[in-house]
ZAMARGU-4260 file (C-alpha; in steps of 0.2 Angstrom, whole numbers, plus 5000, padded with zeros to 4 digits):
<rodrens>
0) 5000/5000/5000 | 5008/5016/4995 | 5007/5032/5006 | 4999/5046/4997 | 5005/5064/5003
5) 4992/5076/5009 | 4984/5087/4996 | 4989/5106/4998 | 4976/5115/5009 | 4969/5100/5017
10) 4981/5097/5031 | 4976/5099/5050 | 4984/5116/5051 | 4975/5122/5036 | 4958/5116/5042
15) 4960/5125/5059 | 4965/5141/5049 | 4949/5139/5038 | 4938/5137/5054 | 4946/5152/5061
20) 4943/5162/5045 | 4924/5157/5046 | 4923/5163/5064 | 4932/5179/5060 | 4920/5182/5045
25) 4905/5179/5055 | 4911/5191/5069 | 4915/5204/5055 | 4898/5202/5048 | 4890/5204/5065
30) 4900/5220/5067 | 4894/5227/5051 | 4876/5222/5054 | 4877/5231/5071 | 4884/5246/5063
35) 4874/5247/5047 | 4860/5235/5049 | 4842/5239/5056 | 4844/5248/5073 | 4835/5242/5088
40) 4818/5251/5090 | 4818/5266/5101 | 4808/5262/5117 | 4798/5278/5115 | 4789/5271/5099
45) 4788/5274/5081 | 4791/5292/5076 | 4800/5296/5092 | 4818/5295/5099 | 4825/5297/5116
50) 4834/5313/5119 | 4840/5317/5137 | 4827/5306/5144 | 4813/5313/5134 | 4803/5306/5120
55) 4806/5318/5106 | 4796/5318/5089 | 4779/5315/5083 | 4767/5302/5090 | 4750/5297/5084
60) 4745/5292/5102 | 4754/5275/5101 | 4770/5270/5109 | 4776/5276/5126 | 4766/5291/5133
65) 4777/5307/5134 | 4773/5307/5153 | 4762/5297/5164 | 4748/5311/5165 | 4745/5309/5146
70) 4742/5290/5146 | 4723/5290/5145 | 4721/5304/5133 | 4735/5297/5121 | 4726/5281/5121
75) 4710/5289/5116 | 4719/5299/5102 | 4727/5282/5096 | 4709/5274/5095 | 4702/5289/5086
80) 4716/5289/5073 | 4714/5270/5071 | 4696/5272/5068 | 4697/5284/5054 | 4712/5275/5046
85) 4708/5271/5028 | 4696/5285/5026 | 4701/5301/5018 | 4709/5312/5031 | 4720/5327/5034
90) 4732/5328/5049 | 4734/5342/5062 | 4748/5342/5074 | 4748/5349/5091 | 4766/5356/5094
95) 4769/5360/5113 | 4782/5353/5125 | 4774/5337/5132 | 4784/5335/5148 | 4789/5347/5162
100) 4798/5347/5179 | 4785/5357/5186 | 4768/5350/5192 | 4757/5365/5188 | 4765/5365/5170
105) 4761/5346/5168 | 4743/5350/5172 | 4743/5363/5159 | 4750/5351/5146 | 4737/5338/5150
110) 4723/5351/5148 | 4730/5357/5131 | 4731/5339/5124 | 4713/5336/5131 | 4707/5351/5122
115) 4715/5346/5105 | 4708/5328/5107 | 4690/5334/5110 | 4691/5345/5095 | 4697/5331/5084
120) 4684/5318/5091 | 4669/5328/5089 | 4674/5335/5072 | 4674/5318/5065 | 4655/5316/5067
125) 4653/5309/5084 | 4636/5316/5087 | 4620/5315/5076 | 4619/5334/5074 | 4637/5334/5067
130) 4634/5320/5056 | 4619/5329/5048 | 4629/5345/5046 | 4639/5338/5032 | 4654/5346/5038
135) 4664/5330/5041 | 4675/5330/5025 | 4689/5326/5027 | 4691/5316/5043 | 4704/5323/5055
140) 4719/5314/5061 | 4728/5321/5077 | 4747/5319/5081 | 4757/5326/5095 | 4773/5334/5092
145) 4785/5336/5106 | 4800/5348/5104 | 4806/5345/5122 | 4803/5353/5138 | 4815/5367/5134
150) 4809/5368/5116 | 4827/5365/5110 | 4822/5351/5098 | 4810/5361/5088 | 4820/5361/5072
155) 4821/5342/5071 | 4802/5340/5075 | 4797/5353/5062 | 4807/5344/5049 | 4798/5328/5054
160) 4781/5337/5052 | 4787/5344/5035 | 4789/5326/5030 | 4771/5322/5035 | 4765/5336/5025
165) 4773/5329/5009 | 4767/5311/5012 | 4750/5308/5004 | 4746/5295/5017 | 4747/5308/5031
170) 4742/5324/5023 | 4748/5335/5037 | 4739/5352/5034 | 4741/5363/5050 | 4752/5364/5065
175) 4743/5372/5080 | 4745/5375/5098 | 4761/5384/5103 | 4757/5388/5121 | 4770/5400/5126
180) 4777/5417/5119 | 4795/5413/5119 | 4809/5414/5107 | 4809/5396/5102 | 4791/5397/5098
185) 4794/5412/5087 | 4808/5403/5078 | 4798/5387/5075 | 4783/5397/5068 | 4794/5407/5057
190) 4803/5391/5051 | 4786/5381/5048 | 4777/5395/5039 | 4792/5403/5029 | 4803/5389/5025
195) 4792/5374/5025 | 4776/5383/5019 | 4765/5374/5033 | 4750/5384/5040 | 4750/5387/5058
200) 4737/5392/5071 | 4743/5399/5088 | 4734/5394/5104 | 4737/5404/5120 | 4751/5414/5113
205) 4748/5433/5116 | 4764/5442/5113 | 4761/5457/5101 | 4776/5452/5090 | 4768/5436/5085
210) 4760/5443/5070 | 4765/5445/5052 | 4770/5428/5048 | 4764/5421/5032 | 4751/5407/5033
215) 4749/5411/5052 | 4733/5414/5062 | 4730/5414/5081 | 4714/5413/5092 | 4720/5422/5108
220) 4719/5441/5110 | 4736/5450/5110 | 4743/5457/5126 | 4739/5475/5119 | 4721/5470/5115
225) 4719/5463/5133 | 4726/5479/5141 | 4714/5489/5130 | 4700/5478/5135 | 4704/5480/5153
230) 4705/5499/5152 | 4688/5500/5143 | 4680/5488/5156 | 4685/5497/5172 | 4685/5516/5170
235) 4688/5517/5189 | 4706/5509/5188 | 4716/5521/5199 | 4731/5523/5188 | 4738/5538/5198
240) 4740/5527/5213 | 4747/5512/5203 | 4765/5506/5200 | 4773/5495/5187 | 4783/5480/5192
245) 4792/5473/5177 | 4804/5459/5172 | 4819/5465/5161 | 4823/5448/5155 | 4821/5447/5136
250) 4804/5438/5133 | 4791/5441/5120 | 4776/5439/5133 | 4784/5451/5146 | 4790/5464/5133
255) 4773/5466/5125 | 4764/5466/5142 | 4776/5479/5148 | 4773/5490/5132 | 4754/5489/5135
260) 4755/5493/5153 | 4768/5507/5151 | 4755/5516/5139 | 4742/5514/5152 | 4752/5520/5167
265) 4758/5537/5159 | 4749/5546/5173 | 4758/5536/5187 | 4770/5547/5197 | 4780/5532/5201
270) 4795/5525/5192 | 4793/5506/5188 | 4802/5493/5199 | 4812/5481/5188 | 4818/5464/5192
275) 4828/5452/5181 | 4822/5433/5181 | 4833/5419/5176 | 4820/5410/5165 | 4802/5407/5162
280) 4799/5394/5176 | 4815/5398/5186 | 4812/5405/5203 | 4830/5409/5207 | 4833/5421/5221
285) 4819/5433/5217 | 4809/5431/5233 | 4821/5442/5243 | 4821/5455/5230 | 4801/5455/5230
290) 4802/5456/5249 | 4812/5472/5247 | 4800/5479/5234 | 4785/5475/5246 | 4793/5486/5259
295) 4796/5500/5247 | 4779/5500/5239 | 4771/5504/5256 | 4781/5520/5259 | 4777/5527/5242
300) 4768/5544/5241 | 4756/5546/5234 | 4750/5530/5241 | 4750/5514/5229 | 4735/5502/5230
305) 4737/5494/5213 | 4752/5485/5205 | 4753/5481/5187 | 4764/5466/5185 | 4773/5462/5168
310) 4780/5445/5171 | 4778/5426/5170 | 4766/5417/5182 | 4780/5409/5192 | 4787/5426/5196
315) 4770/5433/5199 | 4766/5420/5212 | 4783/5424/5221 | 4779/5443/5221 | 4761/5440/5228
320) 4768/5429/5242 | 4780/5442/5247 | 4768/5456/5245 | 4755/5447/5256 | 4767/5441/5269
325) 4780/5454/5272 | 4773/5472/5267 | 4773/5483/5282 | 4756/5491/5277 | 4747/5474/5279
330) 4730/5483/5284 | 4730/5491/5267 | 4722/5481/5253 | 4731/5479/5236 | 4726/5474/5219
335) 4739/5466/5207 | 4734/5467/5189 | 4742/5455/5176 | 4739/5447/5159 | 4732/5430/5153
340) 4748/5420/5160 | 4740/5422/5177 | 4726/5410/5172 | 4736/5396/5179 | 4740/5404/5195
345) 4725/5397/5205 | 4732/5380/5203 | 4749/5384/5209 | 4751/5375/5226 | 4765/5387/5231
350) 4753/5402/5231 | 4750/5407/5249 | 4731/5409/5250 | 4731/5412/5269 | 4743/5427/5267
355) 4733/5434/5253 | 4717/5434/5264 | 4725/5447/5275 | 4722/5451/5293 | 4708/5444/5303
360) 4701/5459/5313 | 4688/5460/5327 | 4671/5452/5324 | 4679/5440/5311 | 4681/5453/5298
365) 4696/5453/5286 | 4706/5468/5280 | 4722/5470/5270 | 4718/5457/5257 | 4728/5455/5241
370) 4717/5452/5225 | 4723/5448/5208 | 4714/5455/5193 | 4719/5448/5176 | 4713/5445/5159
375) 4710/5428/5152 | 4706/5419/5136 | 4690/5412/5143 | 4680/5408/5159 | 4667/5395/5161
380) 4654/5408/5166 | 4657/5420/5151 | 4643/5414/5140 | 4630/5407/5152 | 4613/5410/5145
385) 4606/5415/5162 | 4620/5428/5165 | 4612/5446/5166 | 4620/5458/5153 | 4627/5444/5142
390) 4630/5452/5125 | 4620/5446/5110 | 4636/5445/5099 | 4654/5440/5101 | 4650/5422/5107
395) 4637/5408/5108 | 4629/5403/5125 | 4632/5385/5129 | 4647/5381/5119 | 4659/5381/5133
400) 4647/5371/5144 | 4646/5358/5129 | 4665/5357/5130 | 4664/5354/5149 | 4651/5340/5146
405) 4662/5332/5132 | 4677/5332/5143 | 4668/5322/5156 | 4660/5310/5143 | 4661/5291/5146
410) 4668/5279/5134 | 4671/5279/5119 | 4675/5297/5121 | 4684/5296/5138 | 4692/5293/5150
415) 4705/5306/5147 | 4711/5311/5164 | 4706/5324/5176 | 4699/5340/5167 | 4699/5358/5172
420) 4695/5373/5161 | 4698/5387/5173 | 4716/5389/5167 | 4709/5392/5150 | 4722/5381/5142
425) 4710/5367/5137 | 4699/5381/5129 | 4712/5390/5120 | 4720/5374/5112 | 4703/5367/5108
430) 4698/5383/5099 | 4715/5383/5090 | 4712/5365/5084 | 4694/5370/5079 | 4700/5384/5069
435) 4713/5373/5060 | 4700/5361/5056 | 4688/5375/5050 | 4702/5381/5038 | 4704/5364/5031
440) 4686/5360/5028 | 4682/5377/5021 | 4692/5373/5006 | 4685/5355/5005 | 4667/5362/5003
445) 4659/5359/4986 | 4674/5348/4981 | 4673/5330/4976 | 4674/5317/4989 | 4692/5314/4994
450) 4698/5331/4990 | 4712/5337/5002 | 4716/5356/5001 | 4733/5361/4998 | 4744/5369/5011
455) 4744/5386/5002 | 4725/5386/5000 | 4723/5384/5019 | 4737/5396/5025 | 4734/5410/5013
460) 4715/5411/5017 | 4714/5411/5036 | 4706/5428/5035 | 4691/5420/5027 | 4686/5414/5044
465) 4675/5429/5048 | 4657/5434/5046 | 4646/5419/5042 | 4662/5408/5042 | 4668/5414/5059
470) 4674/5400/5071 | 4661/5398/5086 | 4674/5395/5099 | 4672/5390/5117 | 4681/5407/5121
475) 4669/5417/5110 | 4669/5421/5091 | 4685/5420/5082 | 4686/5431/5067 | 4703/5432/5059
480) 4709/5449/5052 | 4721/5451/5037 | 4736/5450/5049 | 4731/5433/5056 | 4725/5440/5073
485) 4708/5437/5081 | 4699/5454/5079 | 4690/5461/5094 | 4691/5445/5103 | 4681/5443/5119
490) 4692/5445/5134 | 4687/5438/5151 | 4691/5449/5166 | 4694/5437/5181 | 4697/5440/5199
495) 4707/5429/5210 | 4699/5433/5227 | 4707/5424/5242 | 4691/5426/5252 | 4680/5417/5239
500) 4677/5399/5243 | 4685/5386/5232 | 4700/5396/5228 | 4695/5397/5210 | 4695/5412/5199
505) 4679/5423/5199 | 4672/5429/5183 | 4670/5448/5183 | 4664/5451/5166 | 4668/5452/5147
510) 4678/5466/5140 | 4682/5471/5122 | 4698/5478/5114 | 4687/5489/5103 | 4677/5494/5118
515) 4661/5486/5112 | 4655/5468/5106 | 4654/5465/5087 | 4639/5474/5079 | 4625/5463/5072
520) 4626/5458/5054 | 4615/5464/5040 | 4597/5460/5041 | 4598/5455/5059 | 4610/5441/5056
525) 4624/5438/5069 | 4641/5440/5061 | 4658/5447/5065 | 4663/5461/5053 | 4680/5469/5052
530) 4680/5487/5047 | 4694/5495/5037 | 4707/5501/5049
</rodrens>
């Protein structure tokens, strides 16, 4: 038997090398797959990514809730979006921060999302009357766009929304909400309207400079309109015995409120008292500064009994606490006047109600209380049918009550979490969503079934929402002028009176930027008309 030499490449050493090569190849392939293959899905869900512990991006209600408070209402949004899936629809996007480190802000966020959802649900023909109205085309899909609690991810989210606008599956047609008058809000609105040509409807943003954007409208009265309305409402405001306390930090809300109040306080003999906050919700060390102000206010001559406050709600609460607790003239009553940002103040747990009530005197009477008077986008009592002196125009009785009923509705509408409309956040976002939907459907009327209006059709024609096409909001009629502002919008004047039970804002009355409610339309019809300026 003859020994045959091993063939080249088939010896024991070569087989080991071959096996090792296979292993190395598999490892390399795994590395390449890890680097360039499909990534693990983000735990936040589709359309979202985790950034600094937050779920950033656009959600249809599915996936992980942005925060625990939104669990129920996001589930309802997802159900409604799934229900209309496959039908002709347009998408609207609520763009606000969906998380916060502050409890009172988390409540506001919940109320805003609730308002948006209720507007969507009932716009899709949830009641028999709405089904008979014929105004259900197209169906409305709602998505939630979270730019982060600091709004620093707005550009990424705006680009994501632009992609939905280009996608015929989604047909995004309007972005709405924008709940705070700050620089990132202005930048996001400018980018969406100017660069991406997407229509925008502002909710509770009242800064005067939020105007003049293309394709833009808003439902809340400006700070100047609110100040004018308050002046017309109460002719007895004692401006000669008033002083202005102002925040010098650059901030659109503060700046426009300051300008409005400075015009009103021309007759005040007292120089304004400035402070410099560190941020919108940052308390910083202002309490000691406000304590000093409270002492100085007491010794001013002529006496001061009214303080106009141009600043954010967090700093307003700090100022009120120090004024109530530490002013030497505690027997003297004070009224502090501020803008619509104060609408959330009653729910702030750090507000010292006991100190605001003043001193208890002989016989159980109270003296030296501190009252807050502010303008608000709405109040539940503003349009009650039974309220004496309710104007015939400017709003429709029962609309806000219907909203309250819907917020408490059982399945399939709810549950959506605890609701509260006294901070006006639910109402203002509900009305901005309703305005967005009205703008979309106005251009679908008379068209063949399945027609979706273009972005340009909607955005260049917000001013068509006036007269007989006005939006019948829960906050009153919304009539859009040529600058995209709500013309002569009803302003609720509200008092936070510490001696009123329930510690909730008390409705004082309705006021009008143009002094009077809108005139009746021709032939007795009710319509909001905008005169030539």
